[in-house]
C-alpha positions as CSV (number, residue, x, y, z in Angstrom):
1,Q,0.0,0.0,0.0
2,V,1.2,3.5,-0.9
3,Q,-0.1,6.7,0.6
4,L,0.0,9.9,-1.4
5,V,-0.3,13.3,0.2
6,E,-0.9,16.3,-2.0
7,S,-0.2,19.9,-1.0
8,G,0.2,23.4,-2.5
9,G,-3.4,24.2,-3.5
10,G,-5.1,27.4,-2.7
11,L,-6.6,30.6,-4.0
12,V,-4.7,32.5,-6.7
13,Q,-5.6,35.3,-9.0
14,P,-5.7,34.8,-12.8
15,G,-2.2,34.9,-14.3
16,G,-0.7,33.6,-11.0
17,S,1.3,30.5,-10.2
18,L,1.1,27.5,-7.9
19,R,3.2,24.4,-7.4
20,L,1.5,21.3,-6.3
21,S,3.4,18.5,-4.5
22,C,2.5,14.8,-4.1
23,A,4.6,12.9,-1.6
24,A,4.6,9.2,-1.6
25,S,4.9,7.1,1.5
26,R,7.6,4.9,0.0
27,S,9.8,4.7,-3.0
28,T,7.6,4.2,-6.0
29,L,8.5,6.7,-8.7
30,D,11.3,4.9,-10.4
31,Y,9.1,2.3,-12.2
32,Y,5.6,3.7,-12.3
33,A,3.7,6.2,-14.3
34,V,3.0,9.4,-12.3
35,G,0.3,11.8,-13.2
36,W,-1.9,14.7,-12.2
37,Y,-5.6,14.8,-12.8
38,R,-8.3,17.3,-12.0
39,Q,-12.0,17.4,-11.5
40,A,-14.2,20.5,-11.6
41,P,-17.7,20.5,-10.0
42,G,-20.2,18.7,-12.3
43,K,-17.4,17.4,-14.6
44,E,-15.5,14.2,-15.0
45,R,-12.0,13.8,-13.8
46,E,-9.5,14.5,-16.6
47,L,-5.9,14.0,-17.2
48,V,-3.7,17.1,-16.8
49,A,-0.2,15.7,-17.1
50,R,1.5,12.4,-17.0
51,M,5.0,11.1,-16.9
52,L,5.9,7.5,-17.9
53,P,9.1,5.7,-16.7
54,Y,11.9,6.0,-19.2
55,S,9.6,8.0,-21.4
56,G,8.3,11.4,-22.1
57,T,5.5,13.5,-20.7
58,T,1.9,14.0,-21.9
59,Y,-0.1,17.2,-21.2
60,A,-3.8,18.1,-21.8
61,D,-4.0,20.6,-24.6
62,S,-5.6,23.1,-22.3
63,V,-2.5,23.3,-20.1
64,K,0.4,22.8,-22.6
65,G,3.0,25.6,-22.2
66,R,1.6,26.6,-18.8
67,F,2.0,23.5,-16.6
68,T,5.1,21.3,-16.0
69,I,5.1,17.9,-14.3
70,S,8.3,16.8,-12.7
71,R,9.5,14.3,-10.1
72,D,12.2,13.9,-7.5
73,N,12.8,10.2,-7.0
74,A,15.0,10.8,-4.0
75,K,12.2,12.6,-2.2
76,N,9.5,10.3,-3.6
77,T,7.7,13.4,-4.7
78,V,5.9,14.5,-7.8
79,Y,5.3,18.2,-8.7
80,L,3.0,20.1,-10.9
81,Q,4.2,23.7,-11.6
82,M,1.2,25.7,-12.8
83,N,1.8,29.1,-14.4
84,S,-0.5,31.6,-16.1
85,L,-3.4,30.1,-14.3
86,K,-7.0,30.8,-15.7
87,P,-10.3,30.6,-13.9
88,E,-11.1,27.4,-15.9
89,D,-8.2,25.7,-14.1
90,T,-10.3,25.8,-10.9
91,A,-10.7,22.2,-9.8
92,A,-9.7,19.6,-7.3
93,Y,-6.2,18.2,-8.3
94,Y,-5.3,14.7,-7.7
95,C,-2.0,12.9,-8.2
96,K,-1.8,9.3,-9.2
97,I,1.2,6.9,-9.0
98,N,0.6,3.6,-10.5
99,T,-2.8,2.7,-9.3
100,Y,-2.7,4.8,-6.2
101,W,-4.6,8.2,-5.8
102,G,-4.0,11.1,-3.5
103,Q,-6.9,12.8,-1.6
104,G,-6.9,15.8,-3.7
105,T,-6.0,19.5,-3.2
106,Q,-8.2,22.4,-4.3
107,V,-7.1,25.0,-6.7
108,T,-9.2,28.1,-7.1
109,V,-8.3,30.7,-9.7
110,S,-10.4,33.9,-9.1
111,S,-10.0,37.6,-8.8
């Protein structure tokens, strides 16, 4: 069993930045896909960014050029750097490592 704990969400104005973190309870990042998903009220959960082992990254079209996924294997942590945030980025953000999900962290973009 792996526990994932997200942090870094909050309220930010349009155009602002946030960095989300997802800390895993044990070493898992070397071999598994890691990803960030989001779910807005009344909508389905959608992929935001994903990083595969020994492979590249995938981003949703809506965040390309603004968001960056990265990981620190030594710290068992996955990050999502979010720049130029828009109101439509408002959602609960979840990290996923292999088949494990975090509890989510809320991101609200509003003036």
